[in-house]
C-alpha positions as CSV (number, residue, x, y, z in Angstrom):
1,X,60.4,153.0,91.0
2,X,63.5,152.0,89.1
3,X,65.9,149.2,89.8
4,X,68.9,151.5,90.1
5,X,70.7,152.7,93.2
6,X,69.3,155.3,95.5
7,X,71.1,158.7,95.4
8,X,74.0,158.8,97.8
9,X,74.1,155.0,98.4
10,X,76.6,152.8,96.8
11,X,75.6,149.5,95.3
12,X,75.4,147.8,91.9
13,X,75.9,150.6,89.5
14,X,76.2,153.2,92.3
15,X,79.3,155.0,93.5
16,X,80.9,153.9,96.7
17,X,82.8,156.2,99.0
18,X,84.8,153.3,100.6
19,X,88.5,153.6,99.9
20,X,90.1,150.8,97.9
21,X,92.5,148.7,99.9
22,X,95.5,146.9,98.5
23,X,94.9,143.3,99.7
24,X,98.6,142.5,99.8
25,X,99.4,145.6,101.9
26,X,96.6,144.9,104.3
27,X,97.6,141.2,104.7
28,X,101.2,142.2,105.2
29,X,100.3,144.7,107.9
30,X,98.1,142.1,109.7
31,X,100.9,139.5,109.5
32,X,103.5,141.9,110.9
33,X,101.3,142.9,113.8
34,X,100.4,139.3,114.7
35,X,104.0,138.2,114.5
36,X,105.2,141.1,116.8
37,X,102.4,140.3,119.3
38,X,103.1,136.6,119.2
39,X,106.9,137.1,119.7
40,X,106.5,139.6,122.5
41,X,103.9,137.4,124.3
42,X,105.8,134.2,123.7
43,X,109.1,135.7,125.0
44,X,107.5,137.0,128.2
45,X,105.7,133.7,128.8
46,X,108.9,131.7,128.2
47,X,110.7,134.0,130.7
48,X,108.0,133.5,133.2
49,X,108.0,129.7,132.7
50,X,111.8,129.7,133.2
51,X,111.4,131.7,136.4
52,X,108.9,129.1,137.7
53,X,111.2,126.2,136.7
54,X,114.1,127.9,138.4
55,X,112.1,128.4,141.6
56,X,112.3,132.2,141.4
57,X,108.5,132.5,141.5
58,X,105.8,130.1,142.5
59,X,103.2,128.8,140.1
60,X,100.6,130.9,142.0
61,X,102.8,134.1,141.6
62,X,103.2,133.3,137.9
63,X,99.5,133.0,137.5
64,X,99.0,136.3,139.3
65,X,101.6,138.0,137.1
66,X,100.0,136.6,134.0
67,X,96.6,138.0,135.1
68,X,98.1,141.4,135.9
69,X,99.7,141.6,132.5
70,X,97.1,140.0,130.3
71,X,93.6,140.9,131.6
72,X,91.9,143.2,129.2
73,X,93.1,146.7,129.7
74,X,89.9,148.1,128.5
75,X,88.0,146.8,131.5
76,X,87.0,149.1,134.3
77,X,89.4,148.7,137.3
78,X,86.6,147.2,139.4
79,X,85.6,144.7,136.7
80,X,89.3,143.8,136.1
81,X,89.8,143.2,139.9
82,X,86.6,141.1,140.0
83,X,87.7,139.0,137.0
84,X,91.2,138.5,138.5
85,X,89.7,137.4,141.8
86,X,87.3,135.0,140.1
87,X,90.1,133.4,138.1
88,X,92.3,133.0,141.1
89,X,89.5,131.5,143.1
90,X,88.7,129.1,140.3
91,X,92.4,128.1,140.0
92,X,92.4,127.2,143.8
93,X,88.9,125.6,143.9
94,X,88.9,123.5,140.7
95,X,90.8,120.2,141.3
96,X,92.0,120.0,137.7
97,X,93.3,123.6,137.6
98,X,94.8,123.3,141.0
99,X,96.6,120.1,139.9
100,X,98.0,121.8,136.8
101,X,99.3,124.6,139.0
102,X,100.7,122.1,141.4
103,X,102.6,120.3,138.6
104,X,104.3,123.5,137.6
105,X,106.1,124.0,140.9
């Protein structure tokens, strides 16, 4: 048995079928995507915080809206509903979280 690569498998001295990526282009694309997501998320969160501060929505309504908008869309509807209910229950039952919500309104 030789120390060289096995036919069809890339490695030291072997051919690789993976495309070469330009590191600068890849980093730029990641940065642009992250910046867009952060801006969009921050703007919506700021608007929701302003609505709570203005009394247009209650802290509980704001939490429910956040959950509706931010829970993983790839969850099955039943799992999503269960997770939403668990978080809302926790926010009401946990004294620390309830206190945080109470300070918002």
